[in-house]
Every structure is written in structure tokens, then in C-alpha cells.
FIBANU-618170 format. One record per residue: residue in one letter; y, z, x of N, C-alpha, C in turn. Coordinates in steps of 0.2 Angstrom, whole numbers. Atoms other than C-alpha are relative to their C-alpha. Layout:
BEGIN
+------+-------+-------+-------+-------+-------+-------+-------+-------+-------+
| resn |   n.y |   n.z |   n.x |  ca.y |  ca.z |  ca.x |   c.y |   c.z |   c.x |
+------+-------+-------+-------+-------+-------+-------+-------+-------+-------+
|    a |     Y |     Z |     X |     Y |     Z |     X |     Y |     Z |     X |
...
+------+-------+-------+-------+-------+-------+-------+-------+-------+-------+
# end
This chain:
BEGIN
+------+-------+-------+-------+-------+-------+-------+-------+-------+-------+
| resn |   n.y |   n.z |   n.x |  ca.y |  ca.z |  ca.x |   c.y |   c.z |   c.x |
+------+-------+-------+-------+-------+-------+-------+-------+-------+-------+
|    m |     1 |     3 |     7 |  1009 |    87 |  -283 |     5 |     4 |    -5 |
|    r |    -4 |    -3 |     5 |  1022 |    89 |  -296 |    -3 |    -3 |    -7 |
|    i |     3 |     2 |     6 |  1015 |    89 |  -314 |     5 |     3 |    -6 |
|    l |    -4 |    -1 |     5 |  1026 |    88 |  -329 |    -4 |     0 |    -7 |
|    f |     4 |     0 |     6 |  1019 |    93 |  -346 |     4 |     1 |    -6 |
|    i |    -5 |     0 |     6 |  1027 |    90 |  -363 |    -4 |     2 |    -6 |
|    g |     3 |    -4 |     6 |  1023 |   101 |  -378 |    -1 |    -5 |    -6 |
|    d |     2 |     4 |     6 |  1016 |    94 |  -395 |     5 |    -4 |    -3 |
|    v |    -4 |     5 |     2 |  1024 |    78 |  -399 |    -1 |     0 |    -8 |
|    m |     1 |     0 |     7 |  1027 |    79 |  -418 |     4 |    -5 |    -4 |
|    g |    -3 |     5 |     5 |  1030 |    65 |  -430 |     4 |    -5 |     3 |
|    e |    -4 |     4 |    -3 |  1042 |    51 |  -428 |     6 |     2 |     4 |
|    a |    -6 |    -3 |    -3 |  1056 |    62 |  -423 |    -3 |     2 |     7 |
|    g |     3 |    -2 |    -7 |  1045 |    69 |  -409 |    -1 |    -6 |     5 |
|    q |     1 |     7 |    -3 |  1040 |    51 |  -404 |     7 |    -2 |     3 |
|    e |    -6 |     3 |    -1 |  1058 |    46 |  -403 |     3 |     4 |     6 |
|    m |    -2 |    -5 |    -5 |  1063 |    62 |  -393 |    -3 |    -1 |     6 |
|    f |     4 |     2 |    -6 |  1049 |    58 |  -381 |     2 |    -6 |     4 |
|    v |    -2 |     7 |    -2 |  1054 |    40 |  -379 |     7 |     1 |     4 |
|    e |    -7 |    -1 |    -2 |  1072 |    45 |  -376 |     1 |     4 |     6 |
|    t |     0 |    -5 |    -5 |  1070 |    60 |  -365 |    -5 |     0 |     6 |
|    v |     5 |    -1 |    -6 |  1054 |    59 |  -354 |     2 |    -5 |     5 |
|    p |    -2 |     4 |    -6 |  1061 |    44 |  -344 |     6 |     4 |     4 |
|    v |    -6 |    -4 |    -4 |  1077 |    55 |  -340 |    -3 |     5 |     4 |
|    l |     3 |    -6 |    -4 |  1066 |    70 |  -335 |    -3 |    -3 |     6 |
|    k |     4 |     3 |    -6 |  1055 |    59 |  -324 |     5 |    -3 |     6 |
|    r |    -5 |     2 |    -5 |  1070 |    51 |  -315 |     3 |     6 |     4 |
|    s |    -3 |    -6 |    -3 |  1077 |    68 |  -312 |    -5 |     5 |     4 |
|    l |     4 |    -5 |    -3 |  1062 |    79 |  -308 |    -6 |    -4 |     4 |
|    h |     4 |     4 |    -5 |  1051 |    65 |  -300 |    -8 |     3 |     0 |
|    p |     8 |    -2 |     0 |  1033 |    71 |  -306 |    -4 |    -6 |     2 |
|    q |     5 |     6 |    -1 |  1018 |    62 |  -300 |    -5 |    -1 |    -6 |
|    l |     4 |     0 |     6 |  1009 |    66 |  -316 |     3 |     3 |    -6 |
|    t |    -3 |    -2 |     6 |  1015 |    67 |  -334 |    -5 |     0 |    -5 |
|    i |     5 |    -1 |     5 |  1004 |    74 |  -347 |     3 |     3 |    -6 |
|    a |    -4 |    -3 |     7 |  1009 |    77 |  -366 |    -6 |     1 |    -5 |
|    n |     5 |    -2 |     6 |  1000 |    85 |  -381 |     2 |    -5 |    -5 |
|    g |    -1 |     5 |     6 |   999 |    72 |  -395 |    -3 |     1 |    -6 |
|    e |     4 |    -2 |     6 |   990 |    81 |  -408 |     3 |     0 |    -7 |
|    n |    -4 |     1 |     6 |  1004 |    80 |  -421 |     4 |    -6 |     0 |
|    a |    -4 |     6 |    -1 |  1011 |    63 |  -415 |     1 |    -5 |    -6 |
|    t |     0 |     5 |     5 |  1007 |    53 |  -430 |     1 |     4 |    -7 |
|    r |    -2 |    -3 |     6 |  1016 |    60 |  -446 |    -2 |     7 |     0 |
|    g |     1 |    -8 |    -1 |  1013 |    78 |  -439 |    -7 |     2 |     0 |
|    r |     7 |    -2 |     0 |   994 |    77 |  -440 |    -4 |    -5 |     3 |
|    g |     4 |     5 |    -4 |   983 |    68 |  -427 |     4 |    -5 |     3 |
|    i |    -3 |     5 |    -4 |   987 |    52 |  -418 |    -4 |    -7 |    -1 |
|    n |     4 |     7 |     0 |   983 |    33 |  -420 |     2 |    -4 |     6 |
|    e |     0 |     4 |    -6 |   982 |    20 |  -407 |     7 |    -3 |     1 |
|    k |    -7 |     2 |    -1 |  1000 |    13 |  -410 |     4 |     5 |     3 |
|    v |    -4 |    -6 |    -3 |  1007 |    30 |  -406 |    -2 |     2 |     6 |
|    y |     3 |    -1 |    -7 |   995 |    33 |  -392 |     3 |    -4 |     5 |
|    k |    -3 |     4 |    -4 |  1001 |    18 |  -384 |     7 |     0 |     2 |
|    k |    -7 |    -1 |    -1 |  1019 |    21 |  -387 |     2 |     5 |     5 |
|    l |    -1 |    -5 |    -4 |  1018 |    37 |  -378 |    -1 |    -2 |     7 |
|    l |     2 |     2 |    -7 |  1009 |    30 |  -363 |     6 |    -5 |     3 |
|    k |    -6 |     5 |    -2 |  1023 |    16 |  -362 |     6 |     4 |     2 |
|    a |    -6 |    -3 |    -1 |  1036 |    29 |  -363 |    -1 |     5 |     6 |
|    g |     1 |    -4 |    -6 |  1029 |    39 |  -348 |    -6 |     4 |     1 |
|    a |     5 |    -5 |    -1 |  1014 |    49 |  -352 |    -6 |    -3 |     4 |
|    d |     6 |     2 |    -4 |   999 |    47 |  -340 |    -7 |     2 |    -4 |
|    v |     5 |    -3 |     3 |   987 |    58 |  -350 |     2 |     3 |    -7 |
|    i |    -3 |    -4 |     6 |   988 |    64 |  -368 |    -6 |     4 |    -2 |
|    t |     4 |    -6 |     2 |   979 |    80 |  -374 |     1 |     1 |    -8 |
|    m |     0 |    -2 |     7 |   974 |    85 |  -392 |    -1 |     7 |    -2 |
|    g |     1 |    -6 |     2 |   971 |   100 |  -402 |    -4 |     1 |    -7 |
|    n |     4 |    -1 |     7 |   965 |   107 |  -420 |     1 |    -6 |    -4 |
|    h |     0 |     6 |     4 |   972 |    91 |  -428 |    -2 |    -6 |     3 |
|    t |     3 |     6 |    -2 |   963 |    79 |  -418 |    -3 |    -5 |    -5 |
|    w |     3 |     4 |     4 |   953 |    72 |  -432 |     3 |    -1 |    -6 |
|    d |    -3 |     1 |     6 |   966 |    72 |  -445 |     2 |    -8 |    -2 |
|    n |     0 |     7 |     1 |   969 |    54 |  -443 |    -6 |    -4 |     3 |
|    q |     7 |     3 |    -2 |   953 |    45 |  -443 |     0 |    -6 |     5 |
|    e |    -1 |     6 |    -5 |   959 |    30 |  -433 |    -2 |     2 |     7 |
|    i |     1 |    -3 |    -7 |   957 |    41 |  -417 |    -8 |    -2 |     2 |
|    q |     7 |     1 |    -1 |   938 |    39 |  -419 |    -2 |    -7 |     3 |
|    e |     2 |     7 |    -2 |   939 |    21 |  -416 |     2 |    -2 |     7 |
|    f |    -2 |     1 |    -6 |   947 |    22 |  -399 |    -1 |     5 |     5 |
|    i |     1 |    -6 |    -5 |   945 |    39 |  -391 |    -5 |    -1 |     5 |
|    g |     5 |     0 |    -4 |   929 |    35 |  -384 |     0 |    -6 |     6 |
|    s |    -1 |     6 |    -5 |   935 |    19 |  -374 |     6 |     2 |     5 |
|    t |    -6 |    -1 |    -4 |   950 |    27 |  -365 |    -1 |     7 |     4 |
|    k |     0 |    -6 |    -4 |   951 |    40 |  -351 |     7 |     4 |     0 |
|    k |    -7 |    -3 |     0 |   969 |    44 |  -355 |     1 |     4 |    -6 |
|    l |     0 |    -5 |     7 |   966 |    53 |  -372 |    -6 |     4 |     0 |
|    i |     5 |    -5 |     0 |   956 |    69 |  -372 |     1 |     5 |    -6 |
|    r |    -1 |    -5 |     5 |   952 |    81 |  -386 |    -4 |     7 |     3 |
|    p |     3 |    -7 |    -2 |   947 |   100 |  -384 |    -8 |    -1 |     2 |
|    a |     7 |     1 |    -2 |   931 |   100 |  -374 |    -5 |     5 |    -3 |
|    n |     5 |    -4 |     4 |   923 |   114 |  -384 |    -1 |    -1 |    -8 |
|    f |     2 |     2 |     6 |   922 |   104 |  -399 |    -7 |    -2 |    -1 |
|    s |     7 |     1 |     0 |   904 |   104 |  -404 |    -3 |    -6 |     4 |
|    a |     2 |     5 |    -5 |   896 |    96 |  -389 |    -5 |    -4 |    -2 |
|    g |     5 |     5 |     3 |   887 |    80 |  -392 |     1 |    -3 |    -7 |
|    q |     0 |     2 |     7 |   892 |    79 |  -410 |     6 |    -4 |    -2 |
|    v |    -5 |     4 |     2 |   909 |    71 |  -409 |     2 |    -5 |     6 |
|    p |    -2 |     5 |    -5 |   917 |    56 |  -400 |     5 |     3 |     5 |
|    g |    -5 |    -2 |    -6 |   928 |    57 |  -384 |    -2 |     5 |     5 |
|    k |     1 |    -6 |    -5 |   929 |    69 |  -370 |     5 |     5 |     0 |
|    g |    -5 |    -5 |     0 |   937 |    85 |  -366 |     3 |     1 |     7 |
|    y |    -4 |     0 |    -7 |   943 |    81 |  -348 |     0 |    -7 |     2 |
|    t |     0 |     7 |    -4 |   947 |    67 |  -337 |     2 |     2 |     7 |
|    i |    -2 |     0 |    -7 |   950 |    64 |  -319 |     5 |    -6 |     2 |
|    v |    -5 |     5 |    -2 |   966 |    54 |  -313 |     1 |     0 |     7 |
|    n |    -2 |     1 |    -7 |   970 |    47 |  -296 |     7 |    -1 |     0 |
|    v |    -7 |     0 |    -1 |   987 |    51 |  -292 |     2 |    -1 |     8 |
|    n |    -2 |     1 |    -7 |   993 |    43 |  -275 |    -6 |     2 |     4 |
|    g |     5 |    -2 |    -4 |   976 |    46 |  -268 |    -3 |     8 |    -1 |
|    t |     2 |    -7 |     2 |   974 |    64 |  -275 |    -3 |     0 |    -7 |
|    k |     3 |     0 |     7 |   962 |    67 |  -289 |     3 |     7 |    -4 |
|    v |    -2 |    -5 |     4 |   968 |    78 |  -303 |    -4 |     1 |    -6 |
|    g |     4 |    -1 |     6 |   957 |    85 |  -316 |     4 |     3 |    -6 |
|    v |    -4 |    -2 |     6 |   964 |    87 |  -334 |    -5 |     3 |    -5 |
|    l |     5 |    -3 |     5 |   955 |    99 |  -346 |     4 |     2 |    -6 |
|    d |    -2 |    -3 |     6 |   958 |   102 |  -364 |    -4 |     4 |    -4 |
|    m |     4 |    -5 |     3 |   952 |   118 |  -372 |     4 |     2 |    -7 |
|    q |    -3 |    -3 |     6 |   955 |   126 |  -389 |    -3 |     7 |    -1 |
|    g |     2 |    -7 |     1 |   955 |   144 |  -393 |    -4 |     1 |    -7 |
|    r |     4 |    -2 |     6 |   944 |   153 |  -407 |     4 |     5 |    -4 |
|    v |    -3 |    -5 |     4 |   956 |   167 |  -413 |     5 |    -4 |    -4 |
|    f |    -4 |     3 |     5 |   964 |   162 |  -429 |     0 |    -7 |     0 |
|    m |     1 |     7 |     0 |   958 |   144 |  -427 |    -6 |    -2 |    -3 |
|    n |     6 |     2 |     3 |   945 |   133 |  -434 |    -6 |     1 |     5 |
|    p |     6 |    -1 |    -5 |   927 |   136 |  -427 |     0 |    -5 |     5 |
|    s |     2 |     5 |    -5 |   923 |   129 |  -411 |    -4 |     4 |     5 |
|    d |     4 |    -4 |    -6 |   912 |   133 |  -395 |     3 |     4 |     4 |
|    d |    -4 |    -5 |    -5 |   916 |   147 |  -383 |     4 |    -4 |     5 |
|    p |    -4 |     3 |    -5 |   930 |   140 |  -373 |    -1 |     3 |     7 |
|    f |     1 |    -3 |    -6 |   926 |   152 |  -359 |    -7 |    -3 |     4 |
|    a |     6 |     2 |    -2 |   908 |   146 |  -357 |     0 |    -8 |     1 |
|    v |     0 |     8 |    -1 |   912 |   127 |  -359 |     4 |    -1 |     5 |
|    a |    -5 |     0 |    -5 |   927 |   129 |  -347 |    -4 |     1 |     6 |
|    e |     4 |    -2 |    -6 |   915 |   137 |  -334 |    -4 |    -5 |     2 |
|    e |     4 |     5 |    -2 |   903 |   123 |  -335 |     4 |    -6 |     3 |
|    i |    -4 |     6 |    -1 |   916 |   109 |  -334 |     4 |     1 |     7 |
|    i |    -4 |    -2 |    -5 |   927 |   118 |  -321 |    -4 |    -1 |     7 |
|    s |     4 |     0 |    -5 |   912 |   120 |  -310 |    -2 |    -7 |     3 |
|    q |     1 |     7 |    -2 |   909 |   101 |  -310 |     7 |    -3 |     3 |
|    l |    -6 |     2 |    -3 |   928 |    97 |  -307 |     1 |     3 |     7 |
|    e |    -2 |    -3 |    -7 |   929 |   109 |  -292 |    -3 |    -4 |     6 |
|    k |     3 |     4 |    -6 |   917 |    97 |  -283 |     3 |    -6 |     2 |
|    e |    -4 |     6 |    -2 |   929 |    83 |  -284 |     7 |     1 |     2 |
|    t |    -7 |    -1 |    -2 |   946 |    91 |  -283 |     2 |     8 |    -1 |
|    p |    -3 |    -7 |     0 |   955 |   108 |  -281 |     6 |     0 |    -6 |
|    v |    -6 |     0 |     5 |   969 |   102 |  -293 |    -2 |    -1 |    -7 |
|    i |     3 |     0 |     7 |   964 |   106 |  -311 |     6 |     3 |    -5 |
|    f |    -5 |    -2 |     5 |   977 |   107 |  -326 |    -4 |     1 |    -6 |
|    v |     4 |    -1 |     6 |   971 |   115 |  -342 |     6 |     1 |    -5 |
|    d |    -4 |    -1 |     6 |   980 |   113 |  -359 |    -4 |     4 |    -5 |
|    f |     4 |    -4 |     4 |   974 |   128 |  -369 |     3 |     0 |    -7 |
|    h |    -4 |     0 |     6 |   978 |   125 |  -387 |    -3 |     5 |    -5 |
|    g |     2 |    -7 |     4 |   977 |   142 |  -396 |     6 |     3 |    -4 |
|    e |    -5 |    -5 |     4 |   986 |   154 |  -408 |     1 |     6 |     3 |
|    a |    -2 |    -7 |    -3 |   984 |   170 |  -399 |     2 |     0 |     7 |
|    t |    -3 |     0 |    -8 |   994 |   174 |  -383 |    -6 |     4 |     4 |
|    s |     5 |    -4 |    -4 |   980 |   187 |  -378 |    -6 |    -5 |     2 |
|    e |     5 |     5 |    -2 |   967 |   173 |  -378 |     2 |    -5 |     5 |
|    k |    -2 |     4 |    -5 |   977 |   162 |  -368 |     1 |     3 |     7 |
|    e |    -1 |    -4 |    -6 |   982 |   175 |  -356 |    -8 |     2 |     4 |
|    a |     7 |    -1 |    -3 |   963 |   180 |  -354 |    -3 |    -5 |     3 |
|    f |     2 |     6 |    -3 |   958 |   163 |  -351 |     3 |    -2 |     7 |
|    a |    -4 |     1 |    -5 |   971 |   161 |  -338 |    -3 |     5 |     6 |
|    w |     3 |    -5 |    -5 |   966 |   177 |  -329 |    -7 |    -1 |     2 |
|    n |     7 |     1 |    -2 |   948 |   173 |  -330 |    -1 |    -6 |     5 |
|    f |     1 |     6 |    -5 |   950 |   156 |  -321 |     6 |     0 |     6 |
|    d |    -5 |     0 |    -5 |   964 |   162 |  -309 |    -3 |    -1 |     7 |
|    g |     2 |     3 |    -6 |   962 |   153 |  -293 |    -5 |    -5 |     0 |
|    r |     4 |     5 |     0 |   950 |   141 |  -299 |     3 |    -6 |    -4 |
|    v |    -3 |     6 |     3 |   962 |   130 |  -309 |     8 |     1 |     2 |
|    s |    -7 |     1 |    -3 |   980 |   125 |  -304 |     5 |     3 |    -6 |
|    a |    -5 |    -2 |     5 |   988 |   129 |  -321 |    -4 |     1 |    -7 |
|    v |     2 |    -1 |     7 |   984 |   135 |  -339 |     6 |     0 |    -4 |
|    v |    -6 |     0 |     4 |   998 |   130 |  -351 |    -2 |     0 |    -7 |
|    g |     3 |     0 |     7 |   996 |   135 |  -369 |     4 |    -5 |    -5 |
|    t |    -3 |     4 |     5 |  1000 |   124 |  -384 |    -2 |     2 |    -7 |
|    h |     2 |    -1 |     7 |   999 |   125 |  -403 |     6 |     4 |    -4 |
|    t |    -4 |    -4 |     5 |  1012 |   138 |  -409 |     7 |    -4 |    -1 |
|    h |    -6 |     4 |     1 |  1027 |   126 |  -406 |     6 |     4 |     2 |
|    v |    -5 |    -4 |    -2 |  1037 |   140 |  -399 |     0 |     2 |     8 |
|    q |     1 |    -1 |    -7 |  1041 |   140 |  -381 |     1 |     8 |     2 |
|    t |    -1 |    -7 |    -3 |  1038 |   157 |  -372 |     3 |     1 |     6 |
|    n |    -4 |    -1 |    -6 |  1047 |   165 |  -358 |    -4 |     4 |     5 |
|    d |     4 |    -4 |    -5 |  1032 |   171 |  -348 |    -3 |    -4 |     6 |
|    a |     3 |     5 |    -5 |  1030 |   157 |  -335 |    -1 |     5 |     6 |
|    r |     2 |    -4 |    -7 |  1022 |   165 |  -319 |    -5 |    -3 |     4 |
|    i |     6 |     3 |    -4 |  1010 |   161 |  -305 |    -4 |     6 |     1 |
|    l |     5 |    -5 |     0 |   995 |   173 |  -306 |    -2 |     1 |     8 |
|    p |     0 |    -2 |    -8 |   990 |   182 |  -289 |    -5 |    -5 |     4 |
|    q |     4 |     4 |    -4 |   976 |   169 |  -285 |     3 |    -7 |     0 |
|    g |    -3 |     7 |     0 |   988 |   154 |  -288 |     0 |    -4 |    -6 |
|    t |     0 |     4 |     6 |   986 |   149 |  -306 |     6 |     1 |    -3 |
|    a |    -6 |     0 |     4 |  1002 |   144 |  -315 |    -2 |     1 |    -7 |
|    f |     1 |    -2 |     6 |  1003 |   151 |  -332 |     6 |     0 |    -5 |
|    l |    -6 |    -1 |     5 |  1014 |   149 |  -348 |    -4 |     1 |    -7 |
|    s |     4 |    -1 |     6 |  1008 |   155 |  -365 |     1 |    -5 |    -5 |
|    d |    -1 |     6 |     4 |  1016 |   141 |  -374 |     6 |    -4 |     2 |
|    v |    -5 |     4 |    -2 |  1026 |   126 |  -369 |     5 |    -2 |    -5 |
|    g |    -5 |     3 |     5 |  1034 |   123 |  -386 |    -2 |    -7 |    -2 |
|    f |     2 |     6 |     3 |  1035 |   107 |  -395 |     6 |    -6 |     1 |
|    t |    -5 |     5 |    -1 |  1044 |    90 |  -396 |     1 |    -3 |    -7 |
|    g |     0 |     3 |     7 |  1051 |    85 |  -413 |     7 |     3 |    -3 |
|    p |    -6 |    -3 |     3 |  1064 |    92 |  -426 |     1 |     7 |     2 |
|    y |    -2 |    -7 |    -2 |  1074 |   106 |  -420 |     2 |     4 |    -5 |
|    d |    -3 |    -3 |     6 |  1081 |   110 |  -437 |    -5 |     1 |    -6 |
|    g |     5 |    -1 |     5 |  1064 |   111 |  -446 |    -3 |     7 |     2 |
|    i |     4 |    -6 |    -2 |  1052 |   127 |  -446 |    -6 |    -2 |     3 |
|    l |     5 |     3 |    -5 |  1040 |   123 |  -432 |    -1 |    -8 |    -1 |
|    g |     0 |     7 |     1 |  1045 |   105 |  -436 |    -1 |    -2 |    -7 |
|    m |     0 |     2 |     7 |  1042 |   105 |  -454 |     6 |     1 |    -4 |
|    r |    -6 |    -1 |     5 |  1055 |   104 |  -469 |     0 |     7 |    -1 |
|    r |    -1 |    -8 |     2 |  1062 |   121 |  -471 |    -1 |     2 |    -7 |
|    s |     1 |    -1 |     7 |  1062 |   120 |  -490 |    -6 |     2 |    -2 |
|    s |     7 |    -1 |     1 |  1044 |   118 |  -491 |    -3 |     6 |     3 |
|    v |     3 |    -5 |    -3 |  1040 |   131 |  -479 |     3 |     7 |    -3 |
|    i |    -3 |    -6 |     4 |  1052 |   144 |  -487 |    -3 |     1 |    -6 |
|    r |     3 |     0 |     7 |  1045 |   140 |  -504 |    -7 |     3 |     1 |
|    r |     6 |    -3 |    -1 |  1028 |   144 |  -498 |     0 |     7 |     1 |
|    f |     0 |    -7 |    -1 |  1032 |   161 |  -491 |     3 |     3 |    -6 |
|    k |    -3 |    -3 |     6 |  1042 |   165 |  -507 |    -5 |     1 |    -5 |
|    n |     4 |    -1 |     6 |  1029 |   161 |  -520 |    -7 |    -1 |     2 |
|    q |     7 |     0 |    -1 |  1012 |   159 |  -511 |    -3 |    -6 |    -3 |
|    m |     3 |     5 |     3 |  1009 |   143 |  -520 |    -2 |    -6 |     5 |
|    p |     1 |     6 |    -4 |  1001 |   127 |  -513 |     6 |    -4 |     1 |
|    t |    -6 |     3 |    -2 |  1014 |   117 |  -504 |    -1 |    -5 |     5 |
|    r |     1 |     6 |    -4 |  1014 |   100 |  -496 |     5 |     0 |     6 |
|    f |    -5 |     0 |    -6 |  1022 |   101 |  -478 |     0 |    -6 |     2 |
|    e |    -1 |     6 |    -4 |  1030 |    87 |  -471 |     5 |     0 |     6 |
|    v |    -4 |    -1 |    -6 |  1039 |    84 |  -455 |     8 |    -1 |    -1 |
|    e |    -7 |     0 |     1 |  1058 |    87 |  -455 |     3 |    -7 |     3 |
|    t |    -2 |     6 |    -3 |  1067 |    71 |  -453 |     8 |     0 |     1 |
|    s |    -7 |     0 |    -1 |  1086 |    77 |  -452 |     1 |     5 |     5 |
|    g |    -2 |    -5 |    -4 |  1095 |    87 |  -440 |    -1 |    -2 |     8 |
|    g |     2 |     1 |    -8 |  1093 |    89 |  -420 |    -7 |    -1 |     1 |
|    q |     6 |     1 |    -2 |  1079 |    86 |  -410 |    -1 |     5 |     7 |
|    t |     2 |    -4 |    -5 |  1070 |    97 |  -397 |    -6 |    -3 |     4 |
|    l |     6 |     2 |    -4 |  1058 |    94 |  -382 |    -1 |     6 |     4 |
|    g |     2 |    -6 |    -4 |  1048 |   108 |  -374 |    -5 |    -3 |     5 |
|    a |     4 |     3 |    -6 |  1041 |   105 |  -357 |     0 |     6 |     6 |
|    v |     0 |    -4 |    -6 |  1036 |   113 |  -340 |    -2 |    -4 |     5 |
|    v |     1 |     4 |    -6 |  1036 |   107 |  -323 |    -4 |     5 |     5 |
|    i |     4 |    -4 |    -5 |  1023 |   114 |  -310 |    -1 |    -4 |     6 |
|    d |     1 |     3 |    -7 |  1022 |   111 |  -291 |    -6 |     3 |     2 |
|    v |     7 |    -2 |    -1 |  1004 |   112 |  -285 |    -1 |    -3 |     8 |
|    d |     2 |     2 |    -6 |   998 |   111 |  -267 |    -6 |    -4 |     0 |
|    d |     5 |     5 |     1 |   987 |    96 |  -266 |    -7 |     2 |     4 |
|    q |     6 |    -2 |    -4 |   975 |   103 |  -253 |    -4 |     6 |    -3 |
|    t |     3 |    -7 |     3 |   972 |   121 |  -261 |    -1 |     0 |    -7 |
|    g |     0 |     0 |     7 |   975 |   117 |  -279 |     5 |     6 |    -3 |
|    r |    -5 |    -6 |     2 |   987 |   133 |  -279 |     7 |    -2 |    -2 |
|    a |    -6 |     1 |     2 |  1002 |   132 |  -289 |     6 |     3 |     4 |
|    k |    -5 |    -3 |    -4 |  1018 |   135 |  -279 |     7 |     2 |    -4 |
|    k |    -6 |     0 |     4 |  1032 |   134 |  -293 |    -2 |    -2 |    -7 |
|    i |     1 |     2 |     7 |  1032 |   134 |  -312 |     8 |     1 |    -3 |
|    r |    -6 |    -1 |     3 |  1048 |   131 |  -322 |     0 |    -3 |    -7 |
|    n |     0 |     2 |     7 |  1051 |   130 |  -341 |     6 |    -5 |    -1 |
|    i |    -5 |     4 |     2 |  1061 |   116 |  -349 |     1 |    -1 |    -7 |
|    r |    -2 |     2 |     7 |  1070 |   114 |  -365 |     6 |    -4 |    -1 |
|    v |    -5 |     5 |     1 |  1080 |   100 |  -371 |     2 |     0 |    -7 |
|    d |    -3 |     0 |     7 |  1090 |   102 |  -388 |     7 |     1 |     0 |
|    p |    -7 |    -1 |     1 |  1107 |   104 |  -395 |     3 |     6 |     4 |
|    d |    -2 |    -6 |    -3 |  1108 |   121 |  -388 |    -1 |     1 |     7 |
|    h |     2 |    -1 |    -7 |  1100 |   118 |  -371 |     1 |    -8 |     3 |
|    p |     0 |     6 |    -3 |  1106 |   101 |  -365 |    -3 |    -1 |     7 |
|    f |     3 |     1 |    -6 |  1097 |    94 |  -350 |     5 |    -3 |     5 |
|    m |    -5 |     2 |    -5 |  1108 |    92 |  -335 |    -4 |    -3 |     6 |
|    e |     3 |     4 |    -6 |  1102 |    79 |  -322 |     3 |     3 |     6 |
+------+-------+-------+-------+-------+-------+-------+-------+-------+-------+
# end
């Protein structure tokens, strides 16, 4: 089983980079399952149904979310009717629409996809370790292949989560910081780990936002409206993971960056 995971798709620039690049990656890498984080896909905050369908058409099989899940209210109208869009599972259980995990059938192999959110430097949420323990225990009864998008700020929390579930999930890949890390590895019991996959969108912004607004905020500490950068180059952050279908153990993990400084060579 080869899984391709695309980091936070951000705004229209991220959408277009996704539409342009993901088909190329899929032709070259031949993943059986493509997952993307879409929490910033509509104007940099949240996702609506039009953009959700656009990403599916361009090649995503499952879309995960994060702390901006509810920033676009339209999501509440359709998240409950699809298995292909999931939000963090540790959002107030039973209080919000949608689900935090899904199971997809890939050529006869079931794959569990779980979305979690960290608590360190993030908005309040339920304990990700306790919630994941309950869900993973259920998923293990159906499949050994389980992928986790851990949406969090702190590297230590992401690492702790991966080590805690080493051998019980196939991969734990971090999202949220928009900066791809260089720590891809396979833990001793077979769980692939990467602190952050990076993001997909404006390469010449600051974490995807207009530079001038972000710099001004740092210099004067005044309230500033952040908007997605619309000029300059584009970037795409991804990771590809090979997993043993029978055991669920990861066999290989590889970072991917596509931007003006890192052109993708088919």
C-alpha cells in the first residue's frame, strides 16, 4: 500500500497548485490512496463544498481538517453526509457534526484514516491520546493499516503521540505549521513519522500569508488582517509512505517538496 499525503492546501493558490501538481505526482509515484489536509483551502480558512469537490476531482480520496474546520460555516451543511471529509476526532465528542475518522476500501484492503488535533498552543479540545486510544482500538478490529494526520503546533506533542502508538498505526504525519520538517523516519515498531509535511500554496508568502501584513504585525503588534498571498511562486509539501498491507507496518517514508527551488523530477 502506497499512501500519498498532501500538506495543508491554502487558498486559491493552493487549490491551483494541487490541481496542477497532484496528477503529476500520482502518475509518477502510483499511490493507491491520496489524502490531503484541506483546512485552509477556502480563502485560507476552512473549506466549502465547491472546493471540497474540486480537490476530490483533482485526485484526493480523503480530506482531513484542523483548527480552522469551522471557519467556513458551509462545512456544517455537508460534512455529515460524506465519508471523504473528516475533522479532528477530539473535537467535543457528540457536540459537533462530522466524524474524526473514516475507513476506505483500497483494492480490497481497508485503510483507516484518523484526524487528531493537538492541545499545546492550540484551541481547547479533548485529550488526543485518550480519544485516539478508543478509536484506534476500534479500527484495529477491521484493519492493521491506519494513517493519522496529527494537526498540532508542538513537535514534542506530535512525537509523543507517534511513539505512544508506535506499532499500532502505520503512520503519524503532522500538519499545521506549514513548514516541512526533515525528520522523516520509521519508529522501531513500524510507525512512519514526520513532524510536519508542510503546506500547499504561496511559496513567497509567510506561511502562505501576505508578507507585508505579517511583518507589520511583528513590528507594531497592532491587530492586522491576514490574507493569503496571491503573487509569486507556489509550493507543495507532501510525503509518500509504503505500508505492508498485512501487518500495517511502514516500510518506507519519503518527503516531497515541489517549488521553484525544488522542481519535481518525474
